[in-house]
N, C-alpha and C positions, 0 to 999 in steps of 0.2 A: 618276184612274185612266185610265193611254193605251188607248185604244182598239184593242183585239187586233181587230175585225171588220173595220174600215179597212184596217188594214195587211194582214190577210187578202186585203182585196179588190184593194189597189195592190200586190201581190208574185204574184197569182196567173197562174198559166203563164209567170212569169220562171225560165228553167234556171239562174240565179245562186242561187237563194232553194230550198232545199230543203226545210225546215220552222219552224213559227213555233208558240213556245208561249209560254207566261207563266211568269216566274218567282214565287215564293214573295213576293218582295219586291215586286213589281210591274212589276218588267222586262219586256221583250219580249225575246224572243230568237230570233235569226235565222240559223239555218244556212245558211251560204253554201257554194257551191260551190270557193271558195277552199281552196286546200290549205297546211299548212305541210310545211315540206321531210319529216317524216318520215310524210307522208301523212293525217296529221289533220285533220279540220275545222278552220275558223276561222269562230267566231261573231262577231256583234256586238249589238250591243242597243241598245235603244230605251230610254232612260231618261228621267224628266221628276219635276217637282215640283209641278204644278197637278192640277185636276181635271180641266179641259177637255181635250178628246180630243189637242191636240198644239197645241204654243205655242211663238215662238223658244225659250224657255228649254230645251224638250227637247233632248237628245242622242242622237247615237251613238257609241257605244264599245264597243272590245273588253274593257273591265272589267280593263286590264291583263294580260289572254293570252299576248299577245303577249311582253311581257318576261316573265314566268313561263316560258313555254316555252322561251327563250333562255338562262334561270338556271337551268332543268333541263338544257339543253345543254350546261352549264359557260360559257357565252358571256355577256359584260359589255358589253351596248352601249356604257357611257359609258367603257370603259376605254383607250381610248385614240382620240387627235383624229381617226384614222382614221376609225374607228366611229361616233366623235360627229357628222363631215363628214355621211357617209354618210346617217346618220338625217336631220340637219338638210336636209337633198336629197331624202329623199324626202318629208318632211312639206310642206317647201313644193310641191313637183311636184304634191301630191295634197290640197293646201289642210287638210292636217289639223294639230291640236296637240295635242301632247304634256301631260297634266296629271298630274303624279307618274308613274306607270308605266305610266297608261293612255293608249292615243292615242285620240283624240275628234274630233268635229267638230258643230258647231251647224246644227240643222234647222232647214227651213223651212217645210216643207209635206210631206203626202202626197204631190206631185206629183211633187219630187224625192227621195223614199226609195230607188228602185232605182239613183239616181244616185250617191247618198250612200253604198250599200251598197258599189258598184261601188269609190269612190273610198275608204272605209275598208279593205275587203277588200283591195286592191292595196298598198297602204301597211303592211297587216301583213305581207304575203306576203313585199314584198322588205325587210322592215328585220328577219323571221323567216331571211332568206338571209344575214345577217351570221354566221350558224355555220360559214358555209363560206370566212368568215375566221379561223376556230380549226384551226391546224394541228399535227398531233404536234412533238414539241419538234424534233425531227430534220431535219421538212420547215420549217420556220419561219426566216425569216434570223435574223442575231444582233440584226438592227434591229429587228424587231421583236418579239423576244425582248425586249430592253432595253427599249423604249416600254412594253410589257406592265408591267415591274418600276416602269418610274419612276412609271406609273398608280398600281399598287397601293401604292408608298411614299407617294404625294398629293405629289408635288414639279413643283413648274411646271416646265413645260422648254417650249425652241422644237426644232425639227426642222431638222435643215439650214440652221443658223445660218452666217453669217459673220461673219468676225472680221477685224481689221485687220490684214496683213500688211506684213512688210519690204517695202521702198521703195514706198510706197503700192497695194500689190495686196492680196487678198482671200484669205483661208483659209478652207474649207468642214470643219468640223467637222458629226460627226451630230447631236450633242446640243448645245444650252446650258441648263444644271441650275440652277436656281434655291434654294439652299439657307437657312438662317435667316441666316449672315453672309457667305456665300459661293458666288460662280458659278462653278459647272465648266464646263468645257469636255471632251467625251467625245468618242475615237475609240473605232470598233470592228477590230476585228482578226480577221477568220474567211477559214479555207482548208480546204478539204477536202482538199488536194491539195499534198504536200512540197514538190511541185516549184515550186508558185507562192506559197507560204507565206512565202518568203524578199521576193520582190517586194511580197507585199500590206502585210509589216514595213517594207519600205523605204518606200515611199509613208505610212504613218501616220507614220514618223517624221519624213520630211520634210516634213511639214504641221505636226506642233509645232516643225521647227527655222524654219519660214517664220514663225510667229508674231511679229508686232511684238511689241517692247520694249512698249508699254504696254499690253499684253493680257498682261504676267505677274502682275497683282494676281488673276487666274483661275487656279482648281485644274483642274491637266491630268491626264486619266483615261482610261488605255487599258485598254479591257475586251476581253478577248480569247474568244474560243469555245472552253473547254476539253473540249467535247464532239469535236474533233478533235485529235489527239497528232501535230499536224502540225508543230510550230515547233520553231524551232532556239533552243536556250538563248542563245546569240549576240544573236540577235535581240532576244529578251524583255529580257536585260539591258541591251542598248544601249537600248530605250524606257524602262528605270526609272531611266536617267540622267537624261529627259528628262520622266516623267511616272509618275504612281500609276500602278503596272501591276495589274488586278484579276481573278480568273476570271469568269467570266457566273456561275458555279454558287455563286459567294461572295457570295451575296443578302445577307447581316447585315452583312458587311463593306463590300459595294458601298452600301446604304441609309445607314450612319453614316457615310462620307465624304462622300458628298452632300447629307446633310441637314444638315450641321454650317453 
C-alpha cells in the first residue's frame, strides 16, 4: 500500500497541494491548486501496484479526469489534427504520457513528488484549454467546421494540400480526402458579405481551372457555407461545371460523396 504519511510529509507547506486523502481503491488523491477552465480543481492521483511505499512502477495520473471534463464540455481532443497536435506538444513539453484517456507520468521517488505534481497539473490545465477551440457554429470558420466533419466521418485527410497545376505550377486546395476508392480535392466557399462573395467564388473557380490534367482522377468538391445567403446563383452554377457543389449543412450527402 502507498505510504500516505510519507506523501503528507513531502507535500506539507506547498501551496500547490491543497489536500491529500486515500481512495477506497488505495490510490492517493492530491487536490492541487491548478484549475480547469470552469474553476473546478484538478486532482492527481498516486497509484501503485506493490507493497513497498514507492517504486519506479508507481504512477502519477489524472485517471482520465481531464478527458472526461473535455467530453462534458462537448470537446473531443482527438477530433481534428490541430487539437491532436496541441495535445502532442503539451505532453512533450511536460514529459507526460497518454494512457488511453488518462494523462500519466512515472514516479521515481518522493523527492520529486512536487515537481511531478506541477508537471502533470500544468499538462491537465493546458489540455483542458482545448475547450476554447470549441466555437459556436456562426463563429467558427468553414474550414474548422469541415475538418471536424471529416474527423467525425473517420476519413483520412490532409489539410492545405498542394496539387499539380498547369505549366508546372502548384495549386493549393483546402483538403485532400481519401475515400474507399477515390481521392477528393475539397475547396471551401464562404463569405458573409455579398459584396465579396463573387470574388471568393472566382478564386475557387480559378483554382479548379488551374489544376493539371493529371489531377483529373481526383473528385473535385466545392463546399459552400450555407449559413450565409450571399452567393450569386450564376457563381454556384459555374462552380458546378467544374466540381460537385455541396452545402456545408448537407452532412449525409457530403459524407457519402467523400467516402466513395
